[in-house]
C-alpha positions as CSV (number, residue, x, y, z in Angstrom):
1,X,2.5,-22.0,-16.7
2,X,-1.2,-21.3,-16.2
3,X,-1.0,-22.9,-12.8
4,X,1.9,-20.7,-11.8
5,X,-0.1,-17.6,-12.8
6,X,-3.1,-18.9,-10.9
7,X,-1.1,-19.4,-7.8
8,X,0.3,-15.8,-8.1
9,X,-3.2,-14.4,-8.5
10,X,-4.4,-16.3,-5.4
11,X,-1.5,-14.9,-3.4
12,X,0.1,-18.3,-3.1
13,X,3.6,-16.9,-3.9
14,X,5.7,-19.7,-2.4
15,X,3.8,-22.3,-4.4
16,X,4.1,-20.2,-7.6
17,X,7.9,-19.8,-7.1
18,X,8.3,-23.5,-6.4
19,X,6.5,-24.3,-9.7
20,X,8.7,-21.8,-11.5
21,X,11.9,-23.3,-10.1
22,X,10.8,-26.7,-11.3
23,X,9.6,-25.5,-14.7
24,X,12.9,-23.7,-15.4
25,X,14.8,-26.7,-14.3
26,X,12.8,-28.9,-16.6
27,X,12.6,-26.5,-19.6
28,X,15.6,-24.3,-19.3
29,X,15.3,-22.7,-22.8
30,X,11.5,-22.4,-23.0
31,X,10.8,-18.7,-23.5
32,X,7.2,-18.9,-22.2
33,X,8.3,-20.6,-19.0
34,X,11.2,-18.2,-18.5
35,X,9.3,-15.0,-19.2
36,X,6.3,-15.9,-17.1
37,X,8.6,-17.0,-14.2
38,X,10.7,-13.9,-14.6
39,X,7.6,-11.8,-14.3
40,X,6.5,-13.8,-11.3
41,X,9.8,-13.4,-9.6
42,X,9.7,-9.7,-10.2
43,X,6.1,-9.3,-8.9
44,X,7.0,-11.2,-5.8
45,X,10.0,-9.1,-5.0
46,X,12.6,-11.6,-6.1
47,X,14.5,-9.0,-8.1
48,X,17.8,-10.9,-8.5
49,X,16.0,-14.0,-9.8
50,X,14.0,-11.9,-12.2
51,X,17.1,-10.2,-13.5
52,X,18.9,-13.6,-13.9
53,X,15.9,-14.9,-15.9
54,X,15.9,-11.7,-18.1
55,X,19.6,-12.2,-18.7
56,X,19.0,-15.8,-19.6
57,X,16.3,-15.0,-22.1
58,X,18.5,-12.3,-23.7
59,X,21.3,-14.8,-23.9
60,X,19.1,-17.3,-25.8
61,X,19.0,-14.7,-28.7
62,X,22.5,-15.7,-29.7
63,X,21.0,-19.1,-30.9
64,X,17.3,-18.7,-31.1
65,X,14.7,-16.1,-32.1
66,X,13.7,-14.3,-28.9
67,X,10.6,-12.2,-29.1
68,X,11.0,-8.7,-27.6
69,X,7.7,-8.9,-25.7
70,X,9.0,-11.5,-23.2
71,X,12.0,-9.5,-22.3
72,X,9.9,-6.3,-22.1
73,X,7.4,-8.1,-19.8
74,X,10.1,-8.9,-17.3
75,X,11.8,-5.5,-17.7
76,X,8.4,-3.7,-17.1
77,X,7.8,-5.8,-13.9
78,X,11.2,-4.7,-12.7
79,X,10.4,-1.0,-13.4
80,X,12.5,-0.7,-16.5
81,X,9.5,0.8,-18.4
82,X,11.6,2.4,-21.1
83,X,12.6,-1.1,-22.3
84,X,9.1,-2.0,-23.2
85,X,8.4,-1.8,-26.9
86,X,5.1,0.1,-26.4
87,X,7.1,2.9,-24.7
88,X,9.5,3.4,-27.7
89,X,9.3,6.7,-29.4
């Protein structure tokens, strides 16, 4: 996942998205992979993919513990700032 973030920071978006696609395919329930890729999709304008990943992470909570930070990270990237835990009253 560090490589994906490095690609993103170097403005190598297509490479980062390709790595995310492969990572999600290989590790479909890994929250770290999903949340980082969801953030990456959001930052690179792939809103539908980011929303799909956010929904996927939320769906995992039926079977696994899902930390709220990952969901909030994707939500914040998409502009849903009121979803982030640090914005709660």
